[in-house]
C-alpha positions in Angstrom: 67.0 105.0 169.8 67.0 104.3 166.0 64.8 101.3 166.5 62.4 103.1 168.8 61.9 105.9 166.4 61.5 103.6 163.4 59.0 101.5 165.4 56.9 104.5 166.2 56.9 106.2 162.8 56.7 103.1 160.5 54.6 100.0 160.2 57.7 97.8 159.5 58.3 94.6 161.4 61.2 94.7 163.8 63.3 92.4 161.6 63.2 95.1 158.8 63.7 97.9 161.3 66.8 96.1 162.7 68.2 95.7 159.2 67.7 99.5 158.5 69.4 100.3 161.9 72.4 98.1 161.1 72.8 99.8 157.7 72.6 103.3 159.3 75.1 102.4 162.0 77.5 100.9 159.5 77.4 104.0 157.4 78.6 106.3 160.2 80.8 103.8 162.0 83.3 103.1 159.3 84.4 106.7 158.7 84.3 107.3 162.5 86.6 104.3 163.1 89.2 105.6 160.6 89.1 109.1 162.0 89.7 107.8 165.6 92.3 105.3 164.4 94.2 107.9 162.5 94.3 110.1 165.6 95.6 107.3 167.8 92.4 106.9 169.8 91.7 103.2 169.1 92.8 100.4 171.3 92.7 97.4 168.9 92.8 94.7 171.5 89.9 96.1 173.5 88.1 96.9 170.2 88.5 93.3 169.0 87.2 91.9 172.3 84.2 94.2 172.2 83.5 93.4 168.5 83.5 89.6 169.3 81.0 90.3 172.1 78.9 92.5 169.9 78.9 90.0 167.1 78.0 87.1 169.5 75.1 89.2 170.9 73.9 90.1 167.5 73.9 86.4 166.5 72.0 85.4 169.6 69.6 88.3 169.2 68.9 87.4 165.5 68.2 83.8 166.3 65.8 84.8 169.2 64.0 87.3 167.0 63.6 84.7 164.1 62.5 81.9 166.5 60.3 83.9 168.9 59.1 86.9 166.8 58.7 90.6 167.4 57.0 90.3 170.8 60.1 89.3 172.7 62.2 92.0 171.0 59.6 94.6 171.9 59.9 93.6 175.5 63.7 93.9 175.5 63.5 97.2 173.6 61.0 98.7 176.1 63.2 97.6 179.1 66.3 99.0 177.5 64.7 102.4 176.8 63.2 102.5 180.3 66.6 101.8 182.0 68.4 104.3 179.7 65.8 107.0 180.5 66.0 106.4 184.2 69.8 106.6 184.0 69.8 109.8 182.0 67.3 111.3 184.5 69.7 110.4 187.3 67.1 108.2 189.0 69.3 105.1 188.9 73.0 104.5 188.5 74.2 101.5 186.6 
């Protein structure tokens, strides 16, 4: 959603928008992690597995964006927003 909003309200390229998104997510993720960890709501094994997958996906996505440009990222962004909207409206179940 952050990328969608920044794409609509700025003239930045998607590489810069993605950098801004990563910074914003980092700012609120670190305190949230410590809050949940302190309350015992963090499964470290599952979290590490998810973080490895997330990092791998980010690496692949970055390489695709650098090599193929903004157009391919816009396609994936539109598809993701479309599916998320349909799911939230109860039209599809994933």
